[in-house]
C-alpha positions in Angstrom: 4.3 -10.7 -8.1 5.6 -7.5 -10.5 7.5 -5.1 -7.6 9.9 -1.9 -8.4 11.3 -2.3 -5.0 11.8 -3.5 -1.7 13.2 -0.2 0.6 14.3 -0.6 4.3 14.5 1.8 6.8 11.8 4.5 5.3 10.5 7.4 7.8 8.1 9.0 5.4 5.8 6.3 4.3 4.3 5.8 8.0 5.0 5.7 11.7 8.5 4.4 12.7 11.2 2.7 10.6 9.6 0.9 8.1 10.4 -1.5 4.8 8.1 -0.4 1.6 7.4 -2.5 -0.7 6.1 -0.8 -3.9 3.9 -2.5 -6.5 4.6 -2.0 -10.2 1.4 -0.7 -12.2 -0.9 2.2 -11.5 -4.3 2.4 -13.4 -5.2 6.0 -11.8 -2.4 8.2 -14.0 -2.9 11.0 -11.2 -1.6 14.2 -12.2 1.3 15.7 -10.6 2.1 11.7 -8.7 5.4 11.6 -7.5 6.1 8.2 -9.0 4.6 8.2 -12.6 7.7 5.3 -12.9 4.8 3.2 -11.3 2.5 3.3 -13.5 4.0 0.5 -16.1 2.5 -2.7 -15.1 5.5 -4.4 -17.1 8.0 -2.2 -14.5 10.7 -3.6 -12.0 11.0 -7.3 -10.8 9.2 -10.3 -10.1 9.0 -11.7 -7.1 7.4 -14.7 -5.1 5.8 -14.1 -1.9 8.6 -15.9 -0.1 11.5 -13.8 -1.5 9.5 -10.6 -0.5 8.8 -12.0 3.1 12.7 -12.9 3.3 14.0 -9.7 2.6 11.5 -7.7 4.8 12.8 -10.1 7.5 16.2 -9.4 6.9 15.6 -6.1 7.9 14.4 -6.6 11.3 11.3 -4.2 11.2 8.0 -5.6 12.0 6.5 -2.4 10.5 5.4 -2.8 6.1 4.2 -0.3 4.1 2.8 -1.6 0.9 2.9 1.2 -1.9 2.7 1.5 -5.4 2.0 2.2 -8.1 -1.5 0.4 -6.9 -1.2 -2.7 -5.0 -4.9 -3.7 -5.7 -4.0 -4.1 -9.7 -2.3 -7.2 -8.3 -4.8 -8.1 -5.8 -4.2 -12.2 -5.5 -0.3 -11.5 -5.2 -1.5 -8.5 -2.3 -3.6 -10.9 -0.7 -1.1 -13.4 -0.4 1.6 -11.2 1.2 -0.4 -9.7 3.4 -1.4 -13.1 4.7 2.0 -13.9 5.1 3.2 -10.9 6.9 0.5 -12.1 9.6 1.9 -10.1 12.9 3.4 -7.4 11.2 2.2 -3.5 11.3 0.8 -3.1 7.6 0.1 -0.2 6.0 -1.1 0.0 2.8 -1.9 2.7 0.2 -4.4 2.8 -2.5 -5.9 5.0 -5.0 -9.4 3.6 -4.7 -11.6 4.6 -2.3 -12.3 2.3 0.6 -16.0 2.3 -0.5 -15.0 1.0 -3.9 -13.3 -2.3 -2.7 -16.0 -3.0 0.1 -18.0 -5.3 -2.6 -14.9 -7.3 -3.3 -14.9 -10.3 -1.1 -11.1 -10.7 -1.7 -10.2 -6.9 -1.1 -12.0 -7.0 2.1 -10.2 -10.0 3.3 -7.0 -7.8 2.6 -8.5 -4.9 4.4 -9.1 -7.1 7.5 -5.6 -8.0 7.9 -4.1 -4.6 7.6 -3.6 -1.9 10.3 -4.1 1.0 8.5 -5.4 2.1 5.3 -4.4 5.1 3.3 -6.9 5.8 0.5 -8.1 7.9 -2.2 -6.2 9.1 -5.6 -3.7 12.0 -5.3 -5.0 15.0 -6.3 -2.7 18.1 -7.0 -4.7 20.8 -6.6 -5.3 19.3 -3.0 -1.7 18.6 -1.9 -0.7 20.1 1.0 3.0 19.8 2.7 2.1 19.7 5.9 0.2 16.4 5.7 1.7 13.4 7.1 1.8 10.5 5.2 -0.4 11.2 2.6 -0.1 13.9 -0.5 -3.6 15.4 -0.9 -6.0 16.4 1.8 -8.9 13.9 0.2 -6.8 11.4 0.9 -8.3 9.3 4.6 -5.8 7.5 6.8 -8.4 4.9 8.1 -6.9 2.8 11.3 -8.0 -1.0 12.4 -11.0 0.2 14.4 -11.8 2.5 11.9 -11.7 -0.7 9.0 -13.6 -2.6 10.9 -16.3 -0.4 11.1 -16.6 -0.4 7.2 -15.9 -3.9 6.9 -18.8 -5.2 9.5 
């Protein structure tokens, strides 16, 4: 998988102290994106799933946030990673709306393994500094129970 960074001890990418895995590549190119360097698919470095899991384990945290870029751009690698992180508290950011992912069997399998999904593109005119985790008011924070409702 192609990653930009694995960041330990984040307090802004979900509740508690979290390790954040930033995937490289993003097709959305949202105006006002806080991380346009993440758009390039060839950015970052190649990692094996085992390397990522090992780095996460070294942090001692069982809270992981997967962000980007767009993680679903590397869907097979994302699937392998969330499977390898069974038992971790996983937050997943995507620029896609949940409804866009529901027709894809592998995407549904990924979604069934995460604890929280933050979905939707960043929309600059809907930016709100008071929001927790997300950048614009159109983005939803969907917990495990809400995700299960969509996946049934």
